[in-house]
N, C-alpha and C positions, 0 to 999 in steps of 0.2 A: 684409131677412132672409127666407130661405125656411124656413118652419115645416112640419115633417113629423111626423105621428103614425103610428107603426108598431108592429110587434111581432116578437119572435123566438120560437124554439122549438127543441126537440131533434128535429125532423123538418124536412122541406123545405116544409111548408105555408105558411110565412111569406114565401117568396121572391117569389112572384108579386105578393102585396099590397105588399111592400116596394119592389119594382122600380117598380110603378105609382106609389106615393107619391112616389118620388124622381125620377119622370119618366124612368126608365130602361127598357131593353129586355133581355130574357134571351136570351143567345146561348150555347148549350151550358151550361157552368158559370159563365159570365161574366155580370155585370150591366153593361151599357154605358150610360153617361150622356152627355148633351150636353156638348160640350167647353166651352161657355160657363159651365157649372155647376161641373164639376170634371173633372180629367183624371187618368188613371191606371187602376188595376186593382181590380176587385171580383170575388172568386171564391169560390164556395161548393162544399162537398164533403161528401157523406155518408161518414163514417169508420167506419160500422158500430157495433155495440154501443150504440145509442142516443146517438151522438155526431155532432154537425154542426160543421164548421169553416167559418168565414167570414173570408177573407183580404182585407185592405184596404190598398192602397198608392196613395194619391191626393193630389192637391193641390187645395185648394178655391179656386174663383174667385169665390165670394160667401159671405156669412155664412149659416150653417145652424143651426137648432135642431131636433134630433130627439127627439121625445117617445116614450118606449117604454112601452106599456101592453100587457101580455101577457094574452090571454084564457085561456091555458092555463098555469098557473104550475108545472107539474110538472117543471121543469128548473132547472139552475143555470148561469149564464153566467160564464165566465172571460174577462176582457178584458185582454189584454196590449197595452198602448198606448204606442207610442214616438213620439207626435206631437211635431213641432217647430213651435211657434207658439202661437196662442191656442186653448186647449181646456179646457172645464170640464164637470164632471158636477154636477148638482144634483137635489135631491128635496125638495119642500116649501120649507123655509126655509134649507137649507144649500147652499153651492156651494164646490167646491174644484177646484184646477188638476190636470189630468192630463197625462201625456206623458212623454217620455224622462227629464226631470230632476225630475219631481214624482212623484205617485202614478202608477205605471205598471202596476199590477196591481190590478184590481177583481174581486172574486168576489161576484156579486149574485144573490140568490134571484129566481126568476122572478115571485114574488108582489109584488115591489117595483116601483113606478113610478119612472122616472128620466128626466132630460133631459140631452142632450149638446149643448153649444154649441161650435161651432168657427168661428174667424174666417177671413175671406178671406185667402189667401196662406199659410195653415197647411198643413203637409205631414203627413199621417197615415199611419203604418205601424202597423197593428193586426191582431192575430189574435184573433178571438172564437171561443170554444169553448163549445158548448151541449151539456150532458149531462143525460139524464133522471135525476131523483133516484133512481128505482127501480134504475138501473144502477150507481150509485156503489158500493153494497155488493158487487155481483158483480164490479165492476172491481177493487176493493181485494182481494177474495179471489183473483181470477185472478192478481194481481201480488204475492201474499204480503205485503200491507200490512195490519197489524193495527191497527184503529181502535176504541178503546173506545166503547161506546154508539152504534155506527153505525146501528142501527135507529132510535133516537131522533133521531140527527143528521139523517136524511133524512125524518123525519116532519114534514110541514108544520104539523100541529096542535100540535106540541111545540117546534119549532125553526125559526128563520129563518137560513139560511146567508148570511152577509154578512161581507166583509173588504175593507178598503182598505189596500193594502200596496205595497211596492217589490219587483219581481221579483228573483230571485237572479241572480248573474253567469252561472251556468250557463244559466238560461232566456234571458237576454239574448243569449248566444252562439248558442244554438239558433235564435233568431229571426233573428239576423244572418246565419247560414248559409243559412237558408231564403230570406231576402231576396235573396240572390245568384243564385238560380235563376230560369230563365225560367218564367213561370207558365203552367200548362196542360200536358196530356199525361200519360202514364203515369208518367214519371220524377218529375215534380213532385208528382203525386198520392201517389206512394209516400213521398216525403220529407215532404209535408204530413201524411199520416197518422202517420208515425213521429214527427214533431215534436209533434203533438197528443198522442199517447199518452205521450211522454216528459214533456211539461209537466204533464199530469194526474197521472201517476205521481209526479213530483217534488213536486207540491203536496200530494198525499195523504200522502206519506212525511213531509213537513214537519209537517203537522198531527197526524200519528200520534205524534210525539215530544212533543206538548204536551197539556196538559189541555184538552179541548174543553168550552167552556161551552155547555150546552144551554139555549136560551132563545129564545122568540119575540121579535121586534123589530117594533114598529110604526113608522110613518114619523116620528111626532113624536119618539120616543126616538132614532131614527137621526139626525134633524136636530140634536137637542141634543148628541149625542156628536160629530158632525162640527163643530159650532160650537165645542166645547171644543178639538178638535184644531186648528182654525184659530186659536183664541185662543192656544194654546201656541206654534204656529209663528210667530205675529206678535209674540210676547213672548219670543223666545229670548235677548234681551239683558237679561232680568230673572231674578230668582231663581224657582225652581219654586214655583208657588202651592200653597196647601194643598188637600187633598182636600175639605175642608169647603167651601171657596170654590167649587171647580169643581162639586161636587155641587149646591150651591145655584144656581149659574149654569145648570145643566142641569135644574133642578127635579126632582131625584131624591134618594133617600136615598143615603148614602155607599156602602152595600153594593151597591145596584143600579148606581150610577155605576161603581164599580170593576169589577164583573162585566161590564157592557155595554161599557165602554171596552176591556177586554182581549179580549172576543169580537170586536169590530169591527176593532181594530187589530192584535191578536195580541200586544200588550205592555201592561204597566201604563202609567199616565199618566207616571210618573217615567222609565221606560225610553224611552218614546216621545219625551219632552221632551229627554232627553240625546242620543238618537240623532240627532235633528234639529239639536240644538245643535252636535254634532260635524260633521255634514255642512256646516253653515254655516261653521264654523271652517275646514274644508278648502277651501271656496270662497274664503274671505277670504285664506287663504294663497296660493292659486293666483293671485289678482289681484295679489299682491305690492305692495299699497298700504299695508299696515300691518305693524308688527313683531309677533313672537310675543307680546311683552308687551302690546302695544296690543290685540291680538285677545283675549287672556286677560281683560284689564280690560273690554273692550267686551261680552264675553259673560258677564260677572259671575261669573267663577271666583274662588275665594277667594285663590288665588295661582298663580304660573306653574308650580310643580311639580305641583300638582293638575291643571292644564290639560294639561300634558305627559303625565302618567300616563293620563288619560282618552283623550287622542288616540292614544297608543300602544296602549291597550286596544282601541280601535275599528279602527285602521288598520294595526297591526303595526309601526309605527315612530314615532319621536318627531317633533314639529313641526320641530325643527332638521334631522333627517335627511330629512324630507319636503321641506323647502325646498331642500336640496342636490340632491335628485332633480329638482326643478323647474329 
């Protein structure tokens, strides 16, 4: 395994150090790597307004571990990751899968250290966006996005910006359209800048509609919340555990646990559990190996009617109608 320690930032000071660490060379806006290491495209671009874009579309020919330690934490990283293969993000004691079918949107404060592990043969398509915290307020104002407590939100002494989520279908299509273009040149740069600004705008509009939890997060608390997330995902065929049980497991008070869980995932633990349970139900239906009734029983729904109502609430059609579409 190739282990690399590097850093990012909302300027281009990181590029030369990063290229050297991964044994690459800078050619224009491209980072060129040896073919025996990985093949594909790595492209960086200054998008103005304190925003840097880093476009990655590569196939790995060996195992990599990239350790990110940022000396200047005055930025937030948006990682839209559509990896197909083995890829995980970890920090301290937690580890979770990322990629097209897992968590494919991570919003991580520059103050947090993280590790990205990717396996040989994996194909990564990822757009990383780095924006200065000081520019988020100006960006929101410029785009007429009203976010309550925005001064506190971007204050590193009072708040840590962190979210692990799934990107919206609109964001997915924006990335897919960008992926179809030939990388490099003025036309691609124009489209890349446009995509970056749309993604940031979409995300800020999304959080503007929700109550933002202002809270600093240390790595131990982050580890514990992700551990609970993984516990819930691994027990989707069980009833929802109590808040008391999860808070004790996370070594937190119930109020702190509920607050931190919603801050990091964007949802309460109950909503998070149900959303992932429904995604699993959809996958099981697509495999066509179990009946609707068997899936309902396996996922511990009280009855088939309740399962059907929750499925329709999430996907807009009943399990029976979904099966017919398949």
